[in-house]
N, C-alpha and C positions, 0 to 999 in steps of 0.2 A: 310299797311293793318289794320289801326287804327279801321276800321269799323267792323272787325271780330276778337274779342278777341280770343286768343289761351289760353286754360286753361290746366295746367299741372295736371295730376293724378298720375304719377309716374315718377321715373327718365327718362324714355323714352317714356311714353304714354302721348299724348296730345289729346284734344278734341277741337272742334270749331263748330261754326254755319256754315252756308253756305260760303264757300270760292268761289273764282272766278278763271277762267283760268289763268288771268293775275297774279294771286298771286303766280303761281309755282316757278317762278325763286327766288323770295325773300324766299320762304319756302325751296328751295333747299340751298340757301345761309345760312339758319338758320340751316342746317344740317339735314333736314328731308330726311329720305330714302324711306319712304313708306306713301302713302296717301290711307285711307279707305273711301270709300263713303258708309255711311248708310242710304242714303236718296234716296227713288224711284224716277225716272225720273217723270217730270210732276207734282210733288206734288203741286206746284204753278206755275202760268203762269210766263214765263220768266226766270225760274230757269235754270241754266247752266246744260246741260245733261251730264250724265256719260261719253258719248262718247267725248264731248268737254273737260271734266276734264281729262280724261285718256290721250287724245292727248296732252295736256299741260304739264301734269305731266311728260310723257314720253320724251317730247322735253326738259324738265328741268332736266332730269336724275333721276326722282323720280319714283319708282314702284307705281302702282296704282291698287286697289282691289275694285271690285264692290261687296257690300254685303248690298244691300238695305233692310231695315226692317220697319215694322210698328207694332203696337199694336196687329194686328191679325196673324203676322208670327214670333214674338219674341220667341227665340233668333235667328231665321234663320236656315239654312239647315246644316251649318258646324261650329259650335262654336268651335270646335277643331282645324280647321285651322286658325280661328280668334285669338284664344288663342295663338297659335304659332306665329302670327305676333305680338301680343301684347308682347309676351316673347322673341322676337327675339335679343333683346339688341341694336337694331337699334332705332333711333328717328322716331315715328310712330304719324301720325296725322289722327285721325278719325274725320269725319264731318258729320252732318246732318242739320236740321233747326236751332237747338239751341245748340246742343252738348249733350242734354239730353239723346237721344237714344244711342248715343256712350258711355256715362258713364254707362248706364244700362248695356250694353254689356261688358264693361270692368269689371264691378262688377261681372256679371254672369260668366265671364271667370275665375274669380279667383277661386283657390281651396278652400276647407273648411277651412283650416288653415288661408288662406290670406283674406278670405271674410269679416270678421268683420273689419278689418283695411281699406279694400277697401270701404266698406260702409261708415265708418267714414270719409275717405278722400272725397268722393263724396258728402256726405250729408253736411259735413263742407263747401264745396264750394257752396251749395245751389241746387244741383240737386235733382230732384224728382226721386226716385228710384222704383216706383211702379211696373214697368215692371220686373226688376230684381227680386224683392221680391216676387211678385205673381208667377213668373216662378219657383223660387226655393222652393216654397210650404211653 
């Protein structure tokens, strides 16, 4: 999986750019218990669909959540449920095109006390946090 770097945001939360169905077995071997797709289907031609990703994840014994977002619907319809996944204590990998939307969602999901540290982590890695910062006001 060298072509898709996995970036660690917290002890259990990781983000990545587009992963592929064939990566699921390796991700399971790395201890990931949950994959979150933050990328809408058909964003670019040839992108693996959420159906393909979900089938591969489940075959590898990994839970799969569909949570596609873009700038127009950030932070999505159920940030509370997403927060619960991020805070589950299990290894979670969220992916989108580059990992940026996922990092923004993680920052947005942090409570007021945790948010400054989360912003520092994500910015330190180099993520643009415009979505999360505009959303929080």
